[in-house]
C-alpha positions in Angstrom: 89.6 102.7 73.6 86.6 100.5 74.8 87.0 96.7 73.5 83.6 96.9 71.5 84.6 100.5 69.9 88.4 98.7 68.9 85.4 96.0 67.2 83.9 98.9 65.4 86.4 100.2 64.1 87.7 96.8 63.0 84.2 96.1 61.4 84.4 99.6 59.5 88.4 98.6 58.0 86.9 95.1 57.0 84.0 96.6 55.5 85.7 98.8 53.1 88.2 96.6 52.5 85.4 94.6 51.4 83.6 97.3 49.4 86.7 98.1 47.3 87.4 94.5 47.1 83.9 93.5 44.9 84.4 96.9 43.3 87.3 95.8 41.8 85.3 92.4 40.7 82.7 94.1 39.3 85.5 96.3 37.1 87.5 93.2 36.4 83.8 91.4 35.3 83.1 94.4 33.3 86.1 94.8 31.6 86.2 90.7 30.7 82.8 91.5 29.1 84.2 94.4 26.6 86.7 92.2 25.8 84.8 89.7 25.2 82.5 91.8 22.8 84.9 93.4 20.8 87.0 89.5 20.5 83.3 88.2 18.8 82.7 91.5 16.7 86.2 91.1 15.5 86.0 87.6 14.8 83.0 88.1 12.3 79.6 87.2 12.0 79.4 83.7 13.1 81.1 84.1 16.9 79.1 87.7 16.9 76.3 86.9 18.7 77.9 84.6 21.3 80.1 87.4 22.4 77.5 90.4 22.7 76.0 88.1 24.3 78.5 86.8 26.8 79.2 90.3 27.0 75.5 91.2 27.8 75.5 88.9 30.9 78.9 90.1 32.1 77.6 93.8 32.1 74.5 92.3 34.0 77.2 91.2 36.6 79.0 93.6 37.1 76.1 95.8 37.3 74.7 93.4 40.1 78.7 93.6 42.0 78.3 97.4 42.1 74.5 96.8 43.7 75.9 94.5 46.2 79.2 96.4 46.8 76.8 99.4 47.5 74.5 97.5 50.4 78.4 96.8 52.0 79.2 100.1 52.4 75.4 100.9 53.8 76.3 97.2 56.1 73.3 95.7 55.3 73.3 92.2 55.8 71.6 91.4 52.3 74.3 91.5 50.6 76.1 89.0 52.3 74.3 85.9 50.0 75.4 87.7 46.6 78.9 88.4 48.2 79.5 84.3 49.1 78.1 82.9 46.3 79.9 85.0 43.5 83.7 84.6 45.9 82.7 80.8 45.5 82.1 81.3 41.8 84.8 83.1 41.7 87.1 80.4 43.6 85.8 78.0 41.2 87.2 79.9 37.6 90.4 80.9 39.7 91.0 77.0 40.0 90.3 76.2 36.1 92.5 79.0 35.3 94.9 77.6 37.7 94.7 74.2 36.3 96.0 75.5 32.4 99.2 75.8 33.2 100.1 78.2 31.1 102.0 81.4 33.3 99.2 84.2 32.4 96.6 81.8 33.6 98.1 81.2 37.1 99.2 84.8 37.6 94.8 85.6 36.9 94.2 82.2 38.9 96.0 83.8 41.8 94.7 87.2 41.7 91.4 85.6 41.1 91.9 83.7 44.4 93.0 86.4 46.5 90.0 88.4 45.6 87.6 85.6 46.2 89.4 84.5 50.1 89.4 88.6 51.4 85.9 88.6 49.9 84.6 85.4 52.0 86.7 86.4 54.6 85.0 89.7 54.9 81.5 88.5 54.0 81.9 86.9 56.9 83.5 88.8 59.4 82.0 89.7 62.5 79.2 93.5 62.7 80.8 94.5 58.8 76.9 93.6 57.2 74.8 93.9 60.2 71.9 96.3 59.5 
């Protein structure tokens, strides 16, 4: 196998890992939005509007991530910037969760940070997002 062929194979494997990572992130954001909406509706009328707005925002972000994952699967270079921005935001959210000190917060923070690092490396890997 020539070096260029093995490089192409590695890029395809990394691309699939990146698509999976962004897909998991989309599912997590969408799930968090649904949980926020249900929680707000349970608490009563005073917080229902904010909760529904938060849920709507999370669903929009999740749909955006699904579209980015689709573009990544097709190796579109335009997917790189949204992925990088999202990974930076996710790493910041992971830091906040890690600083909380609670065991669930640390676990959530570690998962978010791991996904952010994998996403960032995948987005910057040579040959993964080339038209």
